C-alpha positions as CSV (number, residue, x, y, z in Angstrom):
1,M,17.4,1.6,9.8
2,T,19.5,-0.3,6.7
3,A,18.0,-3.8,5.7
4,L,20.6,-6.7,5.2
5,D,18.4,-9.8,5.3
6,E,15.8,-9.7,3.0
7,I,12.3,-11.8,4.2
8,V,10.0,-12.8,1.3
9,V,6.6,-12.6,1.9
10,D,5.2,-14.6,-0.9
11,A,2.8,-17.0,0.6
12,T,0.9,-17.5,4.2
13,P,-0.2,-20.7,5.6
14,E,-4.1,-21.8,4.6
15,R,-6.8,-20.9,7.0
16,D,-9.9,-21.1,4.6
17,P,-10.6,-22.8,1.6
18,H,-9.8,-20.0,-0.7
19,A,-6.0,-19.0,0.6
20,T,-4.0,-20.6,-1.9
21,T,-5.3,-18.3,-4.5
22,T,-6.2,-15.4,-2.8
23,R,-4.2,-12.1,-3.4
24,T,-4.4,-9.3,-2.0
25,V,-5.7,-6.3,-4.4
26,L,-5.4,-2.4,-3.9
27,Q,-9.2,-0.9,-4.0
28,G,-8.5,2.1,-3.1
29,L,-6.3,5.0,-2.2
30,G,-6.5,8.5,0.3
31,G,-4.0,11.4,1.8
32,A,-4.3,14.1,3.7
33,L,-2.3,17.3,4.7
34,P,-2.6,20.0,7.1
35,R,-4.0,23.1,5.7
36,R,-0.3,24.7,6.8
37,V,2.4,24.8,3.9
38,V,5.4,26.1,5.4
39,T,7.6,27.1,2.9
40,N,11.9,27.2,2.4
41,D,11.7,30.8,2.3
42,D,9.3,30.5,5.9
43,L,12.2,28.8,7.7
44,A,14.8,30.6,6.2
45,A,13.1,33.7,8.2
46,T,13.9,32.3,11.3
47,L,16.8,29.7,10.6
48,D,20.3,30.1,8.9
49,T,19.6,28.6,5.9
50,T,18.0,29.2,2.7
51,D,16.0,27.9,0.1
52,E,19.0,27.0,-2.4
53,W,20.4,25.3,0.3
54,I,17.5,23.2,1.3
55,R,17.1,22.4,-1.9
56,S,20.3,21.9,-3.1
57,R,20.6,18.9,-0.1
58,T,16.7,17.7,0.0
59,G,15.1,18.7,-3.3
60,I,12.4,19.8,-0.8
61,G,10.3,23.3,-1.4
62,A,7.6,22.9,1.2
63,R,5.7,20.7,3.5
64,H,2.8,20.7,5.9
65,Q,2.4,20.8,9.2
66,V,-0.1,20.6,11.8
67,D,-1.0,23.7,13.8
68,P,-1.4,23.3,17.7
69,G,-4.4,21.0,18.3
70,T,-4.0,19.0,15.2
71,S,-3.4,15.0,15.8
72,T,-2.0,12.1,14.4
73,S,-5.6,10.6,14.0
74,D,-7.4,13.5,13.0
75,L,-5.2,13.7,9.3
76,A,-5.6,9.7,10.1
77,V,-9.3,9.9,9.7
78,A,-9.2,12.1,6.4
79,A,-6.8,10.2,4.8
80,G,-8.8,7.1,5.7
81,R,-12.0,8.5,5.1
82,R,-10.8,9.4,1.3
83,A,-9.3,5.8,0.9
84,L,-12.9,3.7,1.8
85,E,-14.6,6.3,-0.6
86,N,-12.0,6.1,-3.3
87,A,-12.8,2.0,-3.1
88,G,-16.5,2.5,-2.7
89,V,-16.9,0.7,0.4
90,D,-18.3,1.6,4.0
91,S,-16.4,-1.5,6.3
92,V,-13.7,-3.8,6.9
93,D,-12.2,-6.1,8.6
94,M,-9.3,-4.6,10.4
95,V,-7.6,-1.5,10.5
96,I,-3.8,-0.8,10.7
97,V,-2.6,2.4,11.7
98,A,1.3,2.7,10.7
99,T,3.1,5.3,13.1
100,S,5.7,6.3,15.4
101,T,3.6,9.8,16.7
102,P,0.9,8.5,17.7
103,D,-1.7,10.2,19.4
104,H,-0.9,9.1,23.1
105,R,1.7,6.6,24.4
106,C,-1.3,4.5,25.7
107,P,-3.9,3.6,24.3
108,A,-3.5,3.2,20.8
109,T,-4.2,5.4,17.9
110,A,-6.1,2.7,15.6
111,P,-9.3,2.1,18.0
112,D,-10.2,5.8,17.3
113,V,-9.0,6.0,14.4
114,A,-12.2,2.8,13.1
115,A,-14.5,4.7,15.4
116,R,-14.1,7.9,14.0
117,L,-14.5,6.4,11.0
118,G,-17.9,4.6,11.8
119,L,-16.3,1.3,11.3
120,G,-17.3,0.0,14.7
121,T,-15.8,-2.4,17.0
122,V,-13.6,-3.9,14.0
123,P,-9.8,-5.3,15.2
124,A,-7.2,-2.0,15.5
125,F,-4.1,-1.2,16.0
126,D,-1.0,0.9,15.8
127,L,2.3,-0.4,14.2
128,A,5.7,1.5,15.1
129,A,8.4,1.3,12.4
130,V,9.1,5.2,11.4
131,C,9.9,5.0,8.3
132,S,9.2,1.8,6.8
133,G,5.9,1.3,8.9
134,F,3.5,1.7,5.8
135,V,5.3,-1.3,4.0
136,Y,5.3,-3.1,6.9
137,G,1.9,-2.8,7.9
138,L,1.5,-3.9,3.8
139,A,3.2,-6.9,4.7
140,Q,1.0,-7.2,7.7
141,A,-2.4,-6.9,6.4
142,D,-1.1,-8.5,3.0
143,A,-0.5,-11.7,5.2
144,L,-3.9,-11.5,6.9
145,I,-6.0,-11.6,3.6
146,R,-4.0,-14.4,2.1
147,S,-4.4,-16.7,5.3
148,G,-8.2,-15.7,5.1
149,A,-7.9,-14.2,8.7
150,A,-9.7,-10.7,6.7
151,R,-11.1,-10.3,3.8
152,R,-10.7,-6.7,3.3
153,V,-8.4,-4.2,5.6
154,L,-7.7,-0.1,5.7
155,L,-4.0,0.6,6.2
156,I,-2.8,3.8,6.8
157,G,0.5,6.0,7.3
158,A,0.7,8.6,9.4
159,D,2.9,11.0,11.4
160,T,3.3,14.3,12.4
161,F,7.1,14.4,12.9
162,T,7.6,18.5,13.2
163,T,6.4,17.4,15.8
164,L,9.6,15.6,17.4
165,V,11.4,17.5,16.0
166,D,13.3,21.0,17.0
167,P,12.1,23.5,15.5
168,G,15.5,25.6,15.5
169,D,17.1,22.4,14.1
170,R,18.5,23.9,10.9
171,V,19.4,20.4,9.5
172,N,16.5,18.3,10.7
173,A,13.4,21.0,10.5
174,V,14.0,21.4,6.7
175,I,13.1,17.9,6.0
176,F,10.3,16.8,7.5
177,G,6.3,18.0,7.1
178,D,2.9,16.3,8.5
179,G,0.5,13.7,6.4
180,A,-1.6,10.7,6.2
181,G,-2.2,8.4,3.4
182,A,-4.0,5.4,3.3
183,V,-5.0,2.6,1.4
184,V,-8.1,-0.2,1.0
185,L,-6.3,-3.7,0.4
186,G,-9.2,-6.2,-0.2
187,A,-9.0,-9.9,-1.2
188,G,-9.1,-11.0,-4.9
189,Q,-7.0,-12.7,-8.0
190,A,-3.6,-12.7,-9.5
191,S,-5.6,-11.3,-12.3
192,D,-6.8,-8.1,-10.7
193,A,-5.8,-5.2,-11.6
194,G,-4.4,-3.8,-8.6
195,A,-3.8,-7.2,-7.1
196,L,0.4,-6.7,-4.9
197,G,3.0,-9.0,-5.7
198,S,5.9,-9.7,-3.5
199,V,7.5,-7.8,-0.2
200,T,10.4,-8.2,1.4
201,L,11.3,-7.1,4.9
202,G,14.9,-6.2,6.8
203,S,16.1,-4.7,9.7
204,D,19.4,-3.6,11.3
205,G,19.7,-2.8,14.7
206,T,23.1,-2.0,14.7
207,G,21.9,1.2,12.9
208,L,20.3,1.8,16.4
209,D,22.4,5.6,16.8
210,L,21.8,6.8,13.5
211,I,18.0,7.8,13.7
212,R,16.5,8.4,17.3
213,V,15.0,10.2,19.7
214,E,16.5,9.4,22.2
215,A,14.4,10.3,25.9
216,G,10.6,9.5,26.4
217,G,10.9,5.9,26.3
218,S,11.2,3.2,28.9
219,R,14.7,3.5,29.2
220,Q,14.8,7.0,29.7
221,P,11.4,8.3,31.0
222,V,11.4,11.4,31.7
223,V,10.6,14.5,29.1
224,D,12.1,17.4,29.1
225,R,11.8,20.0,26.2
226,G,14.8,21.8,27.0
227,D,17.2,18.8,27.0
228,P,18.3,18.1,23.6
229,T,17.8,14.5,24.3
230,A,14.2,15.3,23.7
231,W,13.8,16.1,19.8
232,F,14.6,13.8,16.8
233,A,18.7,13.6,16.4
234,M,19.5,12.1,13.0
235,Q,23.4,11.0,11.5
236,G,22.1,12.9,8.0
237,R,25.5,11.7,6.2
238,A,25.9,8.0,7.5
239,V,21.5,7.7,7.0
240,F,22.3,8.4,3.1
241,A,24.7,6.0,2.8
242,A,22.9,3.4,4.3
243,A,19.3,4.5,2.7
244,V,21.4,4.1,-0.6
245,T,22.1,0.6,0.0
246,A,20.0,-0.9,1.3
247,M,17.0,0.9,-0.6
248,A,18.6,-0.8,-3.7
249,D,19.1,-3.7,-2.5
250,S,15.0,-4.5,-1.1
251,C,14.2,-3.4,-4.9
252,R,15.9,-6.2,-6.4
253,S,15.6,-8.6,-3.5
254,V,11.9,-8.0,-4.6
255,L,12.3,-8.2,-8.5
256,D,14.2,-11.3,-8.1
257,A,11.0,-12.2,-6.0
258,A,8.5,-11.4,-8.2
259,G,10.3,-12.4,-11.1
260,W,10.8,-9.2,-13.3
261,A,13.4,-7.3,-15.3
262,V,13.8,-3.7,-14.3
263,D,12.2,-3.0,-17.6
264,D,9.0,-4.4,-16.7
265,V,8.6,-1.5,-13.8
266,D,6.0,1.6,-15.0
267,H,7.2,4.0,-11.8
268,L,9.2,3.4,-8.4
269,V,7.3,4.5,-5.4
270,A,9.8,4.9,-3.0
271,H,10.1,6.1,0.9
272,Q,10.1,10.1,0.5
273,A,12.9,11.2,2.2
274,N,15.8,13.1,0.1
275,R,15.6,13.5,-4.0
276,R,18.9,12.7,-4.4
277,I,18.7,9.2,-2.6
278,L,15.9,8.2,-5.1
279,T,17.9,9.5,-7.9
280,M,20.3,7.3,-6.9
281,V,18.5,4.3,-5.9
282,A,17.2,4.3,-9.7
283,A,20.5,5.1,-11.0
284,S,21.2,2.5,-9.0
285,I,19.2,-0.6,-10.3
286,G,18.5,0.7,-13.8
287,V,15.5,2.7,-13.3
288,A,15.3,5.7,-15.7
289,A,15.1,8.6,-13.2
290,D,11.5,9.7,-15.0
291,R,9.9,6.7,-14.0
292,A,10.9,7.5,-9.7
293,V,8.2,8.9,-8.3
294,L,8.9,12.2,-6.5
295,H,6.6,14.2,-4.1
296,L,8.7,15.1,-1.2
297,D,9.5,18.5,-2.8
298,R,5.7,19.7,-2.2
299,V,5.6,17.6,1.2
300,G,9.1,16.6,2.8
301,N,9.7,13.3,4.6
302,T,6.5,12.4,5.5
303,S,7.7,8.9,7.5
304,A,5.5,6.2,7.7
305,A,2.9,8.7,5.3
306,S,5.7,9.0,2.5
307,I,4.4,6.0,0.0
308,P,0.8,6.1,0.6
309,L,1.3,10.1,-0.2
310,A,3.1,9.5,-2.8
311,L,1.0,7.0,-4.4
312,A,-2.0,9.2,-3.6
313,A,-0.9,11.8,-5.5
314,H,0.8,10.1,-8.8
315,A,-2.8,8.8,-9.2
316,T,-4.6,11.6,-9.3
317,E,-2.2,13.2,-11.3
318,M,-1.0,11.2,-13.3
319,R,-4.2,9.0,-13.8
320,T,-2.4,6.5,-13.2
321,G,-5.1,2.7,-12.9
322,P,-5.1,-0.6,-11.3
323,G,-2.9,-2.6,-12.1
324,S,0.2,-0.6,-13.1
325,C,3.0,-2.0,-11.8
């Protein structure tokens, strides 16, 4: 989906005496990937494709896939536990799980994740916004913390998108991988290392047909795995063009809202969908290619998990500390 109307989330109604000065601070990071690694050569053994074809069009060399019996919540729990340990905390006020592949259509996955993490009966809910789920969850957590409704939030982006993709689809089966990434967000001050800046959101519902799993919802509830409408479908070229435009526009909006110049940016951590998209977005806004974090080459497109997974990997590999821009 493309983002045309940008909403700056930079202030919320006061709900406690500290609301005017409270800022959301990133306190911990964690990620989790399934053990099974599927390389491009593995896919080429069953699909009409090659390693060179996949790399040249997507930048992806391998991806992780869940085995039967492993669910989205399993990955979410593992990532959440690592984020809590990284933050040095054992309690939160709320759990948000951004996912479009929940364990069940009902009930929500987040309460189960919270319980398995030993977080008790804190409020917990799912947020479904596909690849933008983590960003929407970040905006939600930011608003809750700034308003005083919560002092600490565990936000997890988790998806097992390979369960939605036809394994015989040579175009889409090479793109997606499974994984989970988590962050602990807490109340702090603007001067704290890791303080969250401006957030912009938007949507474009006219792009409904560009990315979809047609069957399984209330409009078409009967799912037959032999029916092609039960699988993920995407108009790749149209999505590519829309993604570059929307992501670049959103970056410019958030830079304007923060009062930053492009030179103030240390790293661009964007949704990891396609290497060419990342390269074009960086070039469009004037960010040097070596400042655009690339993680999809090893894990593919992990949907709502892609940004927190990239953050966690970059922080570990590059030893990026809190406060890096």
